[in-house]
C-alpha positions in Angstrom: -43.7 13.4 -38.5 -42.4 9.9 -38.0 -39.2 10.7 -39.9 -38.7 13.8 -37.6 -39.0 11.7 -34.5 -36.5 9.1 -35.8 -34.1 11.9 -36.6 -34.5 13.4 -33.1 -34.0 10.0 -31.5 -30.7 9.4 -33.3 -29.5 12.9 -32.6 -30.1 12.6 -28.9 -27.9 9.5 -28.8 -24.9 11.7 -29.3 -25.8 14.3 -26.7 -24.1 14.0 -23.3 -26.5 12.7 -20.7 -28.6 10.9 -23.3 -26.1 8.4 -24.6 -25.4 5.0 -23.1 -22.8 5.1 -20.3 -19.2 4.9 -21.8 -17.4 1.6 -21.5 -15.1 1.7 -18.4 -11.4 2.0 -19.2 -9.2 -1.0 -18.3 -7.3 1.1 -15.8 -10.5 2.3 -14.1 -11.9 -1.2 -14.0 -8.7 -2.7 -12.5 -8.6 0.1 -9.9 -12.2 -0.5 -8.9 -11.6 -4.2 -8.3 -8.5 -3.5 -6.2 -10.7 -1.1 -4.2 -12.9 -4.1 -3.3 -9.9 -5.7 -1.6 -9.1 -2.5 0.2 -12.6 -2.2 1.5 -12.4 -5.8 2.9 -9.1 -5.0 4.6 -10.6 -1.8 6.1 -13.4 -4.0 7.4 -10.9 -6.5 8.9 -8.7 -3.8 10.4 -5.8 -5.3 8.5 -2.5 -3.8 9.6 0.0 -2.0 7.4 2.4 -4.9 7.0 -0.3 -7.5 6.2 -2.1 -5.2 3.7 1.0 -4.7 1.6 1.5 -8.5 1.6 -2.1 -9.0 0.3 -1.7 -6.4 -2.4 1.5 -8.0 -3.6 0.0 -11.5 -4.0 -3.3 -10.3 -5.5 -1.5 -8.2 -8.2 0.9 -11.0 -8.8 -2.0 -13.3 -9.9 -3.2 -10.7 -12.4 0.4 -10.1 -13.6 1.0 -13.8 -14.3 -2.2 -14.0 -16.3 -1.0 -11.2 -18.6 2.5 -12.4 -18.7 1.7 -16.0 -19.5 -0.8 -15.0 -22.2 0.9 -12.1 -23.9 4.5 -12.0 -22.8 4.7 -8.2 -23.1 8.2 -6.9 -23.7 8.2 -4.7 -20.6 7.2 -7.6 -18.3 9.9 -9.3 -16.3 9.8 -13.1 -15.8 9.3 -13.4 -12.1 10.5 -17.0 -12.1 14.0 -15.5 -12.5 13.6 -12.6 -10.1 11.4 -13.4 -7.1 12.7 -15.6 -4.3 11.5 -19.2 -4.4 9.0 -18.3 -7.1 7.2 -21.3 -8.7 7.0 -22.0 -12.4 3.6 -20.9 -13.6 1.4 -22.9 -15.9 1.4 -21.7 -19.5 -2.1 -21.3 -20.9 -3.5 -23.8 -23.4 -2.9 -22.1 -26.8 -6.3 -23.4 -28.0 -8.2 -21.9 -25.0 -9.9 -18.6 -25.5 -8.7 -16.5 -22.6 -10.2 -13.0 -22.0 -7.5 -10.8 -20.6 -9.6 -8.1 -19.0 -12.0 -10.5 -17.3 -9.2 -12.8 -16.3 -7.1 -10.2 -14.5 -10.0 -8.8 -12.6 -11.2 -12.3 -11.7 -7.7 -13.3 -10.5 -7.5 -10.3 -8.2 -10.8 -11.1 -6.5 -10.1 -14.8 -6.3 -6.7 -14.2 -4.6 -8.4 -11.9 -2.2 -11.0 -14.5 -1.4 -8.3 -17.0 -0.6 -6.0 -14.9 1.4 -8.0 -12.2 3.3 -9.5 -13.2 6.6 -12.9 -12.0 5.4 -12.2 -12.9 1.8 -15.7 -14.4 1.5 -17.0 -10.9 1.3 -15.6 -10.7 -2.2 -17.8 -13.4 -3.6 -20.5 -11.0 -4.4 -18.1 -8.8 -6.4 -16.9 -11.9 -8.2 -20.4 -12.9 -9.2 -21.2 -9.4 -10.3 -18.0 -9.5 -12.5 -19.1 -12.7 -14.1 -22.6 -11.3 -14.8 -21.2 -8.1 -16.3 -18.8 -10.1 -18.5 -21.8 -11.9 -19.9 -24.2 -9.1 -20.2 -22.1 -6.0 -21.0 -19.0 -7.5 -22.7 -20.8 -10.4 -24.3 -18.3 -13.1 -23.3 -19.5 -16.5 -24.3 -19.8 -19.3 -21.8 -16.8 -21.0 -23.4 -14.7 -17.8 -22.9 -15.8 -17.5 -19.3 -15.2 -21.1 -18.4 -11.7 -21.2 -20.0 -10.7 -17.9 -18.5 -11.9 -18.8 -15.0 -10.2 -22.2 -15.1 -6.9 -20.7 -16.2 -7.1 -17.9 -13.7 -8.0 -20.3 -10.9 -4.9 -22.4 -11.8 -2.7 -19.3 -11.4 -4.3 -18.2 -8.2 -3.8 -21.7 -6.7 -0.1 -21.4 -7.3 0.1 -17.9 -5.9 -1.8 -19.0 -2.8 0.6 -21.9 -2.4 3.5 -19.6 -2.8 2.1 -17.2 -0.2 1.6 -20.1 2.3 5.4 -20.6 2.4 6.5 -17.0 3.1 6.6 -17.5 6.8 3.5 -15.4 7.6 1.6 -18.3 9.2 4.5 -19.1 11.5 4.5 -15.6 13.1 1.3 -16.4 15.0 3.0 -19.3 16.7 6.0 -17.3 18.1 6.3 -16.3 21.7 4.5 -13.1 22.6 6.8 -10.1 22.3 8.0 -8.6 25.6 9.1 -4.9 25.5 12.7 -4.3 26.6 13.2 -2.6 29.9 16.3 -0.6 28.8 16.2 3.2 28.9 15.1 4.6 25.6 13.3 1.3 24.6 9.8 1.3 23.1 6.9 0.9 25.5 3.1 0.6 24.8 1.4 4.0 24.5 -2.1 5.5 25.2 -4.9 5.2 24.7 -5.1 1.4 24.4 -1.5 0.5 25.4 -1.7 -2.2 22.7 0.9 -4.9 22.5 3.6 -4.7 19.8 2.3 -5.1 16.2 4.0 -7.8 14.1 7.3 -8.1 16.0 8.4 -11.0 13.8 7.5 -9.5 10.4 11.2 -9.5 9.4 11.2 -13.3 9.5 9.0 -13.3 6.3 10.5 -14.2 3.0 11.0 -11.0 0.9 10.0 -11.0 -2.7 13.1 -9.3 -4.2 15.5 -8.4 -1.3 18.3 -10.8 -0.9 18.6 -9.9 2.8 16.1 -8.3 5.1 18.9 -6.3 6.7 20.4 -5.2 3.4 19.0 -1.7 3.7 19.3 -1.2 7.4 19.7 2.6 7.9 22.3 4.5 9.8 21.8 4.1 13.6 19.4 6.5 15.3 20.5 9.4 17.4 21.6 7.8 20.8 19.1 8.0 23.6 20.0 10.8 26.1 17.9 12.5 28.7 20.2 15.5 29.1 18.5 18.8 28.0 21.5 19.7 25.9 21.7 16.4 24.0 20.8 15.7 20.4 18.1 13.3 21.4 16.5 15.8 23.7 16.5 18.3 20.9 14.7 15.8 18.7 12.0 15.4 21.3 11.7 19.1 21.9 11.2 19.7 18.2 8.3 17.3 18.2 6.9 18.9 21.3 7.2 22.5 20.0 6.0 21.6 16.5 2.8 19.9 17.6 1.8 22.8 19.9 1.9 25.3 17.0 0.5 23.5 14.0 -1.0 25.5 11.2 -4.3 24.4 9.5 -2.3 23.2 6.5 0.0 21.1 8.8 -3.0 19.5 10.5 -4.5 18.7 7.1 -1.3 17.0 6.0 -1.1 15.0 9.3 -4.7 13.8 8.9 -4.4 13.1 5.2 -1.4 10.7 5.7 -2.6 9.3 9.0 -3.6 6.0 7.5 -4.3 4.4 10.9 -6.3 1.3 10.3 -8.0 1.5 13.7 -8.2 4.9 15.5 -9.5 4.4 19.1 -12.0 7.2 20.0 -12.7 7.8 23.7 -15.8 9.8 24.8 -15.9 9.7 28.6 -16.2 6.1 29.5 -17.1 5.0 26.0 -14.5 3.8 23.5 -15.1 3.0 19.9 -12.9 2.5 16.8 -12.8 4.3 13.5 -11.5 2.2 10.6 -9.4 3.6 7.8 -6.9 2.5 5.1 -3.3 1.6 5.6 -0.3 3.4 4.0 -0.3 0.6 1.5 -3.9 1.1 0.7 -3.2 4.9 0.2 -0.4 4.3 -2.2 -2.4 1.6 -4.1 -5.1 4.3 -4.5 -2.6 6.8 -5.8 -1.3 4.2 -8.3 -4.9 3.6 -9.5 -5.6 7.4 -9.8 -2.5 8.0 -12.0 -3.0 4.8 -14.1 -6.6 6.0 -14.8 -5.4 9.6 -15.4 -2.8 8.4 -18.0 -5.3 6.0 -19.6 -2.8 3.2 -19.4 -3.5 -0.2 -21.0 -4.6 -3.1 -18.9 -1.1 -4.7 -19.1 0.6 -1.5 -17.9 -2.0 -0.9 -15.2 -1.4 -4.4 -13.9 2.4 -4.0 -14.1 2.4 -0.7 -12.2 0.2 -2.1 -9.4 2.3 -5.3 -9.2 5.6 -3.5 -8.9 4.2 -1.1 -6.3 2.8 -4.1 -4.3 6.1 -5.9 -4.3 8.0 -2.8 -3.4 5.7 -2.0 -0.5 5.8 -5.6 0.8 9.6 -5.7 0.8 9.9 -2.2 2.2 7.7 -3.1 5.2 9.9 -6.2 5.9 13.0 -4.0 5.7 11.5 -1.3 7.9 10.2 -3.7 10.5 13.6 -5.4 10.7 15.0 -2.1 11.8 12.2 -1.3 14.2 12.7 -4.4 16.2 16.5 -4.1 15.9 16.7 -0.6 17.4 13.5 -0.9 19.7 13.4 2.9 19.9 11.1 4.8 22.3 8.2 6.9 20.9 8.0 10.7 21.3 4.9 10.4 23.4 6.6 8.3 26.0 9.7 10.5 26.3 7.8 13.8 26.2 5.4 12.5 28.9 8.3 11.5 31.1 10.6 14.6 30.6 8.6 17.5 29.2 4.9 17.3 29.8 3.1 14.4 31.3 -0.3 15.6 29.8 0.9 16.0 26.2 -0.7 14.0 23.5 0.2 13.9 19.8 -2.3 14.9 17.2 -2.2 11.4 15.8 -2.5 8.2 17.9 0.9 6.6 18.4 1.0 3.3 16.6 1.9 0.2 18.6 5.4 -0.6 17.5 8.9 0.9 17.9 9.7 4.3 16.4 12.8 3.9 14.2 12.5 4.2 11.2 9.3 5.8 10.1 7.2 3.4 8.1 5.5 6.1 6.2 8.8 7.5 5.2 10.2 4.2 4.0 7.1 3.0 2.2 6.4 6.4 0.5 9.9 7.0 -0.7 10.3 3.5 -2.1 7.0 3.6 -4.0 7.6 7.2 -5.2 10.9 6.1 -6.6 9.4 3.2 -8.5 6.3 5.1 -9.7 8.5 8.0 -11.0 10.6 5.5 -13.0 7.5 3.8 -14.4 6.0 7.1 -15.4 9.3 8.3 -17.0 9.4 11.4 -14.7 7.3 13.5 -12.4 3.5 13.3 -12.7 1.1 15.9 -11.4 -2.1 14.4 -9.9 -4.8 15.0 -7.4 -5.1 12.5 -4.5 -8.7 11.8 -3.6 -8.1 8.6 -1.7 -8.9 10.0 1.8 -12.2 11.8 0.7 -14.3 8.8 1.7 -13.0 9.2 5.3 -13.9 12.9 5.4 -10.5 14.3 4.6 -10.3 16.8 1.6 -8.2 16.0 -1.4 -4.7 17.2 -2.0 -2.8 17.9 -5.3 0.9 17.1 -6.0 3.4 18.0 -8.6 5.1 14.6 -8.3 5.2 11.3 -6.4 8.4 12.6 -4.7 6.6 15.6 -3.4 3.8 13.4 -2.0 6.4 11.1 -0.4 8.2 14.0 1.3 4.9 15.3 2.6 3.9 11.8 3.9 7.2 11.6 5.7 7.0 15.0 7.4 3.4 14.4 8.3 4.7 12.1 11.1 6.5 15.0 12.7 3.3 17.1 12.5 1.3 14.2 13.9 3.8 13.9 16.8 4.6 10.2 16.4 8.2 10.3 14.9 11.5 12.1 15.5 13.1 13.9 12.6 16.0 11.5 12.2 13.6 8.6 11.9 11.8 10.5 9.1 14.9 11.5 7.2 16.7 8.1 7.5 13.5 6.3 6.7 13.3 8.3 3.4 16.9 7.3 2.6 16.1 3.7 3.4 13.0 3.8 1.2 14.7 5.3 -1.8 17.5 2.7 -1.6 14.8 0.0 -1.7 13.1 1.6 -4.6 16.3 1.8 -6.6 17.0 -1.8 -5.8 13.6 -2.9 -7.1 14.1 -1.0 -10.3 17.5 -2.6 -10.8 16.1 -6.0 -10.3 13.4 -5.2 -12.9 15.9 -3.8 -15.3 14.5 -0.3 -15.0 16.5 2.9 -14.8 16.2 4.9 -11.5 14.8 8.4 -11.9 17.5 11.1 -11.9 17.7 13.3 -8.8 16.1 10.7 -6.6 17.8 8.3 -4.2 21.1 10.0 -4.1 20.7 11.5 -0.6 
């Protein structure tokens, strides 16, 4: 009888549901840690520009730990490619550095140092250390050496970040909207002041000039009913009044508004969500996990996406405060219907070009090149905010949908969407060129 019980016990170990939980893949573990940063940014209501900046620096710390320890062939030496980038400390060859623990730890430590509420990541860091000891059996010597080396890299990344011009933007004069016809003005419901009007003064990571990829000029402002501009506004007006259920889903799915102001009678309250950068970081993690990429590749993908987004936002914001273009809501209220409201809340910054279009096209271009072609995947990033998942045949399809979502949402004109996509693809190709990677065929030629 005893032999039978032993046999049954060993048999049950191999049955799903009875075995020990599988060891988490490197890609899934890295994605989970980045999600911790995303959650803190949602808590802080971090804006789209700043979130991309934080993702870039956090991933850079992990990238350097991999690069300095392994020197993978596909890794670029950022000392030769990023602007004003410092020389990183090579590891002690005698130190026992654990790559998996070190990269995850570096991401959390960078977030602790840079995010306004970074202290909230301390719990996750302590849990990571405990898991490294209990589950992965890292010795105290391994942990101590890895933490010390990761901390040395994080310190240099934080010092590098401190010199990018971000801190200076808070000391500039408050932005005053232009009074010219066709110029941007604050919009309902909060009539918030302009968001990050001096973002283009930040140091880019890869771009040699913030105006390098300035798009074609927007359609000139014109109030005449037979003008091209009036036709753009009329398209937004007509489209939003006849949205299908699918179009509403698309608009909501790509809303990515970090702070949606709800108004119920005399009561106002905010709903927090992720930014466009957070959404594309989530997509990157989904595909890295789906493809079961190695830790090194997972870190590389996220880092290149982070750098691309950060530079794309700088480029886009340079144009926004160069053209100062009016939003559809303002024009439609003045010339078509004073009671009209878009499906999505109009964000507090000039209209041209569409940030979603620029960011999505640039990232899709880079991800397609990294993947070696189109990748089908299901995007579940928005499910935690009550928005059903969507499936895509490729990153490019997702980027195109993200772009047109701004028309459905009623917050962008079509030329802003289309020229933003062109701008984004050009930025994506530039990043790939700087990294020595081939641009995907069929993308970026328009």
